[in-house]
Every structure is written in structure tokens, then in C-alpha cells.
N, C-alpha and C positions, 0 to 999 in steps of 0.2 A: 546564553551565548555572549550577550553584551556585558554581563557581569564578569564572565571569565576574561574577556578582553581587557576590561578595566583593571582587574587584578594583575594580569600579565604586564600591562603597561606600567603599573605602579612598581611591580617587582623589578623590572628592568631599570627603571629610574633610580630606585634605591640602590641596586647593584652598581650602577654607573657612578653614583655619588660616593659610595663607600670606596670604590676603587680609586677614584680621584683623590679622596682624603688620604688613603693609605699611601698613594704615590708621593704625597707631600710630607707625610709624617715619618715614614720608614727611613728615608735618608738621614733624618736627624737622630735616629737611634744608633747610628754607626759611631758611638762614642763609648769609651770605657774609662772610668776614673777621670773624667774631664778632658780626655784626649780624642782627637779624631783619628780613627783607625784607617779609614779608606775614603778617598775622593776619586770620583770617576772623571779625572782630568789627566791630561798628558803631563809627563814630567817636566817638559819645557815650560808649560804654563805655570806650574808650581815654582820652578826655579826662578822665574822672572817676576814673581809676586811675593814681596815681603809679607803682605797681609795673609795670604794663604799659608805661608811657612809658619807664621805666628799662630794661626789657628790649628795647624798640625801639632805644634808643641804644646799649646794650652789654649783653652777657651778664654778669650780676653774678658776682663771685667769692664763692661762699657761704662758703668756708673763711676768706677774708679778712674777711668780715662778722662771722663768729663771733669772730675774734680781736680785732677793733677796735670793733665796735658794742656798747656796754655794755648789760648787762641792768638797770642801775640808772642813773637820770638825775642830772644836776646839778640841785640844788634850793635855793631860798632859803626860809628858815623864819622864822616869827614866832609867838610864843605866850605862854602863861601858865605860870608856874612856881609850885610850892608847896614849901615847905621844912619838912617835919615835924619835923626835928631842931633847928630854930631857932625854937621857939615858934610853930609853924604859920604862919610868915610867908608872904606872897604876893609875887610879883614877875613879871618878864617876861624873855623871852629872844629873841635874834635870832641868825641864823647863815646861813652858806652852806656847802653840802656838795658835795664831789667836783667841783670845777672841773677839767676834764680839760686836761692840758698837751699840746696838739696831739693827734696820733694815737699816744699812748703809754699805758702803764698807770699813769703817774704822775698823781696828783690833788692838789689843795690844798683844805683846809677851814679855816674859822674860825668862832668863835662867841663870844657874850658873854651873860651873864645876871646879874641883880641882883635883890635884894628891893627893895620900894618904899622901905624905910628905909635901904637901902645897907649893912646889916649883913652880908648875904651877897652875895658878888660873885665872879665868875670870868670869865676871857676868855683867848683865845689862838688860835693857829693851828697846823696840822700838815700835813705832806706824807705821802701814802700811796702805796705802790707795790704794786699788785695782782700777785700772783705767777701767777695763772691768766689765760687769755684773758678779755677783758672781757665776752664774750658768755656765759660760763659762769653757770649759776644758783647756783653756790656759789663764793665767792672769798675769798681771804685776803690781808691786807696788813700788813707792818710799818709802823709810824708813827714819825715823828720831828718834833718841833716845840718850841714854847715855850708855857708857861701860867702865869698868875697866879691865885692863889686868896686870897680873904679870907673868914674865918669869924668866929664869935663869939669864939673863943679863940685864933686864930692867923691869920697871913697869910704866904704864901710865894710864890715864883716860881722858875722855872728851866727847865732842859731837860726835855722830855717825851718819853719813849720808850714804845713799846707795840706792840700788835698788834690787828687788827680782822678780823672775819669777817662777810661779807655773804651772805644767803640770799634770792635772788629767788624769790618764790612765784608770780610771774606776770611775763611779759615786759614790757619797756619801763617798769618802775617802777609797774605797777598795784598791786602789793602786794609788800612785802619786810620783812625783819627783819634786825637787825644786833646784834652784841655786841662790845664792845671792853674791853681791859684795858690800862691805861697807868700810868706812874709819873713823878712830878715829882721832880727832883733825886734820882734813884735812888742808893742807897748812902750818903746823907748823913743827918744827924739830922733834916733837914727833909723827908725823903721822904714823899710822899703817893701812895697807891694809889687809882686811880679805875676803877670798873667801871660801864660804861654799856650799857644794853639799850634798844632802840627797835623799835617795830612801826609800819609805815606802810601806809596804804591810800588808793588814789585814789578820789575822788568825782566828778571830771571828768577830761578828758584832760590838764589842766594844773594841777589842784589836788588836794592830798592832805591827809589828816589823819594826824598822827603822835602817838604817845604815847612818852614817854621816862622811864626810871627810872635814876637815877644814885646811886652810893654812893661816898663818899670816906672813906678810912681813913688816919689819921696817928697819931703818938704822942700828939698833943695832944687829938684828938677824933675822933669818927665823925659824918659828916654825910650827909644824904640829900636828894634832890631829885626831884620828879615834875613832868613838863611835858606839856602838850597844845598841839600846834602846828598851824598851817596851813603847808603847804609849796607853793610855786609851782614847778612843774617847768619847767626851761628846755629 
């Protein structure tokens, strides 16, 4: 009698376990040729969910998304600049960051800033090639471009080479920080080293506030710049 009870107990346990597994697995079998045929959800929920609509059309390739969907967005920035090393002058700046070249890791950026009296001025553009998949929260990029600089004691322009590191603190550009080091006319008498650090934080889905600290070092002088910007996320 005891033996029969044990067998019955094991039988019910196995039956319960199989039913539980089937309840999880069988809904995943409602697919034909990579498409979801049926979802036990109300039409209103599906209409209000782009993710569910996408899954109905085709099963997404998660690995492909990680490789190509960037953890940082394209953004247009406009803001106020302060120049402590140039008699505490004030000015403005404008720029565009990380315009993606199709579905590649190559981006283009450009910016310009000036003091209101035009004694401090700089502008240029650069290409960045991110070495890690764009969906990574940490990424690095060598940079190559051109830059013009005008300061109180000198002005120069030339080839700009350097490197940049991005750290996404939250997905889709909600918060991130970056640091870059670059050189204008490297190896020449007019070489200028530029260190830039920025922190960015989203206040809405399409608007961010960013702070930027920049330091320029040359044989003629050392200059600094502080900026507070509004960034429109594209």
C-alpha cells in the first residue's frame, strides 16, 4: 500500500511538471516561417505597442540589433560657452554629433564655437569609427578630421587626429558621458592638444542637457572652455 502511494505521488508530480512545461513551450510554437500567427492579446494592446507589431511582422534578430542599434543617438546641440582662460569671456556654440553613415560604425560630427567678441573661435569636423558593436554600453573610436582654432595669442588649423571613448549610462541616450583626446597638426611646431569631457542627461524623450569641459594645450598658450548645451535627439 505504501509502495502504491509513492508511485501515485510520483505520477502526479511528473504529470504536473509536464503540463507546466507544455504551458510555456506551446505558445512559442505559434510561429510559421518566422512569423507570429496568434497572440492572446487585445487589439488595443497590440496597436499601442510597436514592439508587439514588430514581432507580428517578423521575429527580430537580437544579435543584429545589438550590433547596429546604437546606445547613443545623433544629436544637434546649441548652447552657452564660457572661457575662463580668456578674461572670463562668454560666447556660444553649435554642433551636430554622431551622424551615422547608413548601418555602419562610421559617424560624422562637426561643431563651431566663438566668444561674443570673436577673440576665441574654433570649428571643424571629424569622422569617428567605433570599434565595438554600436549597442555596447562602452565604445571607443579613432577620430580623423580638420580643425581651425583662434585664441588670444595664436591661431592655427590643420589635420586633427585622436581617439574618443563613449560610456552609455542608460540605453538610447538617456544619459551618457564621453572623453576624447585629439591633436591638431601633430608633430609640428603648431601642434595643439585638445582634451574634451562631456556629461549628458535627457530631460525628455528628445531633449537633453549637456555639460562640456575642454582644455587646449599648445606651445603658445593653454586655454579652457566650459559649455552648457541643449541637445535635440534625432
